[in-house]
C-alpha positions as CSV (number, residue, x, y, z in Angstrom):
1,M,17.2,-1.9,-11.1
2,F,16.7,-4.4,-7.5
3,Q,18.2,-7.8,-6.8
4,P,15.8,-10.5,-5.2
5,L,15.5,-10.4,-1.3
6,Q,17.5,-13.1,0.0
7,R,18.1,-14.2,3.9
8,G,20.7,-12.2,5.5
9,D,19.5,-8.9,3.5
10,K,18.7,-6.1,5.6
11,I,15.3,-4.3,5.9
12,G,15.2,-0.8,7.3
13,I,12.1,0.6,9.3
14,F,10.7,4.0,9.7
15,S,7.8,5.4,10.9
16,S,6.6,8.8,8.8
17,S,3.8,9.1,11.0
18,V,1.7,7.4,14.0
19,P,3.9,5.9,16.4
20,A,3.0,2.7,16.9
21,T,6.6,1.3,17.4
22,S,6.0,2.7,21.0
23,T,1.9,2.5,21.5
24,A,1.8,-1.1,20.0
25,K,5.1,-2.4,21.0
26,L,3.8,-6.0,21.6
27,R,2.3,-6.2,17.7
28,Y,5.8,-4.4,16.6
29,D,7.6,-6.8,18.6
30,R,5.8,-9.7,16.9
31,G,6.2,-8.3,13.5
32,K,9.9,-8.2,13.7
33,E,10.4,-11.0,15.3
34,F,8.3,-12.7,12.3
35,L,10.4,-11.5,9.8
36,Q,13.7,-11.8,11.7
37,A,12.7,-15.6,11.9
38,K,12.3,-15.7,8.0
39,G,15.7,-14.8,8.1
40,F,15.8,-11.0,7.5
41,I,18.0,-8.3,9.4
42,I,15.7,-5.3,11.0
43,I,17.4,-2.2,11.2
44,E,15.3,0.2,13.0
45,G,15.0,3.9,12.4
46,N,15.9,6.3,15.1
47,L,12.6,7.2,15.8
48,T,11.8,3.2,16.8
49,G,10.2,3.5,20.4
50,K,9.9,7.2,20.4
51,Q,6.5,9.2,20.4
52,D,5.6,12.8,20.0
53,G,2.1,12.9,20.9
54,Y,-0.1,11.7,17.6
55,R,3.3,11.4,15.6
56,S,6.8,9.7,15.9
57,G,8.7,13.3,15.8
58,T,8.2,16.5,13.9
59,P,7.8,16.4,9.9
60,K,12.0,17.0,10.0
61,E,12.8,14.2,12.2
62,R,10.6,11.8,10.6
63,A,12.0,12.7,7.0
64,E,15.8,12.7,8.7
65,E,14.9,8.8,10.2
66,F,13.7,8.0,6.4
67,N,16.6,9.6,4.9
68,Q,19.5,7.9,6.9
69,L,17.8,4.5,6.1
70,L,18.0,5.7,2.4
71,K,21.4,6.5,2.4
72,D,22.7,3.1,4.2
73,P,24.2,1.1,1.1
74,S,23.6,-2.1,3.3
75,I,20.1,-1.7,3.2
76,K,18.1,-3.5,0.8
77,M,14.1,-2.6,1.4
78,I,13.0,0.1,3.8
79,M,9.1,-0.9,5.3
80,S,6.7,1.6,7.1
81,S,6.1,0.7,10.6
82,I,2.6,1.5,10.1
83,G,0.9,4.1,7.7
84,G,-1.3,7.2,10.1
85,T,-2.5,10.6,8.6
86,N,0.2,13.1,8.1
87,S,3.2,11.4,6.3
88,N,2.2,14.4,3.4
89,S,4.5,16.6,5.8
90,L,7.9,14.6,5.1
91,L,7.5,15.2,1.5
92,P,9.5,18.5,1.4
93,Y,12.6,17.2,3.3
94,I,13.1,13.7,1.7
95,D,16.6,13.2,-0.1
96,Y,15.0,12.5,-3.6
97,E,18.7,12.7,-4.8
98,A,19.5,9.8,-2.3
99,F,17.0,7.7,-3.7
100,K,18.1,8.0,-6.6
101,N,21.6,7.8,-6.4
102,N,21.2,4.7,-4.2
103,P,17.7,3.2,-5.3
104,K,15.9,0.6,-2.5
105,I,12.7,-1.6,-2.6
106,V,10.4,1.1,-0.4
107,I,7.2,-0.5,0.7
108,G,4.2,0.3,2.7
109,Y,0.6,1.2,2.3
110,S,-2.1,3.4,3.6
111,D,-0.9,6.8,4.7
112,T,2.5,6.0,3.6
113,T,1.2,6.2,-0.2
114,A,2.4,9.9,0.1
115,I,5.8,9.0,0.5
116,L,5.8,6.3,-2.4
117,L,4.1,8.3,-4.9
118,A,6.5,11.4,-4.1
119,L,9.8,9.0,-4.7
120,F,8.2,7.8,-8.1
121,A,6.5,11.5,-9.3
122,K,10.7,12.9,-8.6
123,T,12.6,10.0,-9.9
124,N,10.7,7.7,-12.2
125,I,11.8,4.5,-9.7
126,P,8.9,2.0,-8.9
127,T,7.7,1.8,-5.3
128,Y,5.9,-0.7,-3.6
129,Y,2.1,-0.8,-2.3
130,G,2.2,-3.6,0.3
131,P,2.8,-5.0,3.4
132,A,3.9,-2.9,6.5
133,L,5.7,-4.2,9.5
134,I,3.3,-3.9,12.3
135,P,-0.2,-4.2,10.9
136,S,0.6,-7.1,8.5
137,F,3.6,-8.7,10.0
138,G,2.4,-8.4,13.4
139,E,-0.7,-10.4,12.7
140,F,-1.3,-13.8,13.6
141,E,-1.5,-16.9,11.6
142,P,-3.1,-18.0,9.7
143,L,-3.6,-14.6,7.4
144,V,0.1,-13.3,8.4
145,H,1.6,-16.7,6.4
146,E,-1.1,-15.7,3.3
147,T,0.3,-12.4,3.7
148,Y,4.0,-13.6,3.6
149,N,3.5,-16.3,0.6
150,Y,2.6,-13.0,-1.6
151,F,5.5,-11.2,-0.4
152,K,7.7,-13.8,-0.7
153,H,6.7,-14.6,-4.0
154,Y,6.8,-11.1,-5.0
155,F,10.2,-10.5,-3.8
156,C,12.2,-13.3,-3.4
157,Q,11.0,-15.6,-6.5
158,P,9.9,-12.7,-9.0
159,S,8.9,-14.1,-12.2
160,V,7.1,-12.4,-14.9
161,P,4.4,-12.8,-16.0
162,Y,2.8,-13.5,-12.5
163,T,-0.8,-13.7,-12.1
164,I,-1.5,-12.6,-8.7
165,P,-3.5,-15.3,-7.3
166,M,-6.8,-14.3,-4.9
167,S,-6.6,-15.8,-1.3
168,P,-9.7,-18.1,-0.8
169,V,-10.3,-16.1,2.9
170,W,-9.6,-12.4,3.8
171,S,-11.0,-10.8,6.9
172,D,-11.0,-7.3,8.6
173,E,-12.5,-8.3,11.8
174,M,-10.4,-5.8,14.5
175,I,-9.5,-7.9,17.2
176,N,-5.9,-10.0,17.8
177,W,-4.2,-6.0,17.7
178,L,-1.9,-6.7,20.9
179,T,-2.9,-9.8,22.1
180,Y,-4.7,-12.9,21.2
181,E,-8.4,-13.4,21.6
182,K,-9.9,-15.6,19.5
183,P,-9.8,-16.7,15.6
184,K,-10.9,-14.0,13.7
185,T,-14.1,-14.5,11.4
186,L,-12.4,-15.5,8.2
187,Y,-14.9,-14.8,5.1
188,S,-15.1,-16.4,1.7
189,N,-13.2,-14.4,-1.0
190,K,-15.0,-13.0,-4.0
191,W,-13.6,-10.0,-6.4
192,I,-15.8,-8.4,-8.3
193,S,-15.8,-7.0,-12.1
194,F,-17.7,-4.3,-13.7
195,H,-17.3,-3.2,-17.1
196,E,-16.0,-6.1,-18.8
197,G,-12.3,-5.8,-20.9
198,V,-8.8,-6.4,-20.5
199,V,-6.4,-3.7,-20.4
200,E,-2.9,-3.2,-20.0
201,G,-1.0,0.5,-18.5
202,R,0.9,1.5,-15.5
203,L,-0.2,1.2,-12.0
204,I,-0.9,4.2,-10.1
205,G,-2.2,5.0,-7.1
206,G,-2.8,3.7,-3.4
207,N,-4.8,5.2,-0.6
208,N,-7.3,7.5,-1.8
209,N,-7.8,9.2,1.8
210,T,-3.7,10.3,1.4
211,M,-3.9,11.2,-2.1
212,Y,-6.3,13.7,-1.0
213,G,-3.6,15.5,1.2
214,F,-1.0,15.9,-1.8
215,I,-3.0,15.6,-5.2
216,G,-1.7,18.4,-7.6
217,T,1.6,19.2,-6.0
218,P,5.1,18.3,-7.4
219,Y,5.2,15.6,-5.4
220,F,2.0,13.6,-7.1
221,P,2.8,11.6,-10.1
222,V,1.2,12.7,-13.9
223,I,-1.4,10.7,-14.7
224,K,-1.2,9.3,-18.5
225,N,-3.6,8.1,-20.5
226,G,-4.2,4.0,-20.4
227,D,-2.6,4.1,-16.9
228,I,-4.4,1.5,-13.9
229,L,-5.5,3.1,-11.1
230,L,-5.2,1.6,-7.9
231,I,-7.6,3.3,-4.8
232,E,-8.2,1.9,-1.6
233,D,-9.6,3.2,1.9
234,S,-9.9,2.1,5.3
235,L,-12.4,3.1,8.0
236,K,-14.2,5.8,6.3
237,S,-17.6,6.6,5.9
238,A,-19.8,7.1,2.9
239,S,-19.6,10.8,2.8
240,T,-15.5,10.6,3.0
241,V,-15.5,8.3,0.2
242,E,-17.5,10.4,-2.0
243,K,-15.8,13.3,-1.5
244,N,-12.4,11.3,-1.9
245,L,-14.0,9.7,-5.0
246,A,-15.3,13.1,-6.2
247,M,-11.7,14.6,-5.8
248,L,-10.3,12.1,-8.6
249,K,-13.1,13.3,-10.8
250,L,-12.6,17.5,-10.4
251,H,-8.6,16.3,-11.4
252,G,-9.4,14.6,-14.2
253,I,-8.3,11.5,-13.5
254,F,-11.1,9.4,-14.4
255,D,-10.5,10.9,-17.8
256,K,-7.4,9.4,-18.2
257,V,-7.0,5.8,-16.5
258,G,-7.7,3.2,-18.5
259,G,-8.7,1.0,-15.7
260,I,-9.3,1.0,-12.0
261,I,-8.4,-2.0,-9.3
262,L,-10.8,-0.9,-6.0
263,G,-9.3,-2.4,-2.8
264,K,-11.4,-4.0,-0.5
265,H,-12.8,-0.9,2.1
266,E,-11.8,-2.0,5.7
267,L,-15.3,-2.0,8.2
268,F,-16.9,0.5,5.3
269,D,-19.3,2.9,7.1
270,D,-22.4,3.2,4.4
271,E,-23.9,5.7,6.6
272,G,-27.5,4.2,6.5
273,T,-27.3,4.2,2.2
274,G,-26.7,1.0,1.6
275,K,-24.3,2.2,-0.9
276,Q,-20.5,0.0,-1.0
277,P,-17.6,1.8,-2.0
278,L,-18.0,0.5,-5.7
279,D,-21.4,2.1,-5.8
280,L,-20.2,5.5,-5.0
281,L,-17.0,5.0,-7.7
282,L,-19.6,4.1,-10.1
283,E,-21.4,7.4,-9.3
284,Q,-18.5,9.7,-10.3
285,L,-17.6,7.8,-13.1
286,D,-21.1,9.2,-14.1
287,G,-21.5,6.5,-16.9
288,K,-17.9,6.2,-18.4
289,I,-16.9,3.2,-19.3
290,I,-14.1,1.8,-17.4
291,P,-12.8,-1.8,-16.3
292,I,-13.1,-2.2,-13.0
293,L,-12.0,-4.8,-10.8
294,A,-13.2,-4.2,-7.2
295,D,-12.8,-5.9,-3.5
296,V,-9.1,-6.5,-3.9
297,D,-7.0,-7.5,-1.3
298,C,-4.5,-4.6,-2.1
299,A,-5.7,-3.2,1.2
300,H,-6.2,-2.9,5.0
301,T,-7.7,-6.2,5.1
302,H,-5.7,-9.5,5.5
303,P,-4.3,-10.7,3.8
304,M,-2.4,-8.1,1.6
305,F,-0.3,-8.9,-1.7
306,P,2.2,-6.1,-2.7
307,I,2.1,-4.6,-6.1
308,A,4.8,-2.2,-7.8
309,I,3.9,1.4,-8.5
310,G,5.2,2.4,-11.7
311,K,5.1,-1.0,-13.4
312,K,2.9,-2.4,-16.1
313,I,0.0,-4.9,-15.3
314,C,-2.4,-6.6,-17.3
315,L,-6.2,-6.1,-15.3
316,D,-8.5,-8.4,-16.8
317,T,-12.1,-8.0,-15.6
318,I,-13.4,-10.9,-17.7
319,T,-11.4,-13.6,-15.8
320,Q,-10.8,-11.5,-12.9
321,T,-7.1,-11.5,-12.9
322,I,-4.3,-9.0,-12.6
323,T,-1.2,-10.1,-13.9
324,C,2.1,-8.5,-13.8
325,I,3.7,-8.2,-17.3
326,E,6.6,-5.9,-16.4
327,H,9.4,-7.1,-14.3
328,W,9.1,-5.4,-11.0
329,L,12.8,-5.4,-9.5
């Protein structure tokens, strides 16, 4: 369906929520220059540099920016500038037929989950949970290079099967957003297995707090038996994480999925409980045996790897590996 990215390809940038191309211009410019130095041509959406209070524009204006990029035949990838909290407002106004007739690689994470899942639900065309311009490629080295290496291998040098390597280090330290202060604290990386098993299934999911805003609507994909669920979140308290996980349980999702990938939670607040997101997830599973791989680097922490929504993967909690077994482009 898609061809690998090459030098000279155009990447369109859209802002579906937070106006960070204006409020974090230094980081936006740094991310843009980083990808340009890799040989890509950056096409700015028409809301770049604009701000309407907490957002980049009205819901219709934000959807129109996205639709214009969809309809441009010269653009190969559309990348989110950043997330936010209200991308679900765009869903009624997206031109799903344009995406179906002229598919593009659409990538982002966090609040962009709403757009990624809606596009897949309406067209059955895969979308990609992965780096966004400002938070991911506006990051300083060495972590920006780790994220780009994942990005390059996935989109520029795709091969199947592909076992996603675990980065040796990671960080969620909140410094160096606009300007460099000091090196971030790097932590030794470790993924956590719970319930050993090997399962294959279609990957579905994304940011759980965002899914809360449109689950149960026609814009949310139908979860099938055996799907592998990706869930991650950022800067949330234990009470909010419990609420969001309970939402999935109440919708019957845990009764269907064959495996769960739980992303690293950036700066989680346990609210004095001593419990981590994995503990809260296990409470909601209520003894259900589902293979889980937790603290995975497809989340708000650095570095971050991309992965296709709607494509089959193999989750092995014995060897702690995630392998793409169906071609994602």
